[in-house]
C-alpha positions in Angstrom: -42.8 -109.9 -89.9 -43.0 -108.9 -86.3 -45.8 -109.7 -83.9 -46.8 -106.0 -83.7 -47.1 -105.8 -87.5 -49.2 -108.9 -87.6 -51.5 -107.6 -84.9 -51.9 -104.3 -86.7 -52.8 -106.1 -89.9 -55.3 -108.3 -88.1 -56.8 -105.3 -86.4 -57.2 -103.4 -89.7 -58.8 -106.4 -91.3 -61.2 -106.8 -88.4 -62.2 -103.2 -88.4 -62.8 -103.3 -92.2 -64.9 -106.4 -91.8 -67.0 -104.8 -89.0 -67.4 -101.6 -91.0 -68.6 -103.6 -94.0 -71.1 -105.6 -91.9 -72.5 -102.4 -90.3 -72.8 -100.6 -93.6 -74.6 -103.6 -95.1 -77.0 -103.6 -92.2 -77.6 -99.9 -92.6 -78.4 -100.3 -96.3 -80.7 -103.2 -95.6 -82.6 -101.3 -93.0 -82.8 -98.3 -95.2 -84.4 -100.4 -97.9 -86.8 -101.9 -95.4 -87.8 -98.3 -94.5 -88.9 -97.8 -98.2 -85.8 -95.8 -99.2 -84.8 -96.0 -102.9 -81.7 -97.9 -103.9 -79.5 -94.7 -104.3 -80.7 -93.5 -100.9 -79.9 -96.9 -99.3 -76.5 -97.0 -100.9 -75.8 -93.5 -99.7 -76.7 -94.4 -96.1 -74.6 -97.5 -96.3 -71.6 -95.5 -97.6 -72.0 -92.9 -94.9 -72.2 -95.6 -92.2 -69.1 -97.3 -93.6 -67.1 -94.0 -93.5 -68.4 -93.2 -90.0 -67.4 -96.6 -88.6 -63.9 -96.3 -90.0 -63.6 -92.7 -88.6 -64.7 -93.9 -85.2 -62.2 -96.8 -85.3 -59.4 -94.4 -86.3 -60.4 -91.9 -83.5 -60.4 -94.7 -80.9 -57.1 -96.0 -82.1 -55.6 -92.6 -81.8 -57.0 -92.1 -78.4 -55.7 -95.5 -77.2 -52.2 -94.7 -78.6 -52.1 -91.3 -76.8 -53.1 -92.9 -73.5 -50.6 -95.7 -73.7 -47.7 -93.4 -74.8 
């Protein structure tokens, strides 16, 4: 395995971990704000998807700049 491949795998793992932590925090804060469990789960899922989308957009932009 090349160094580039290893760095990509580490980056993907890190982004997924950060997205999970952010979505967990969003769900917790939603519950603290008196949201029902389905509403809190929906907010957490939307936050997870938004975090991954933002990471993909940033990665694409950085790749375009460096190319």
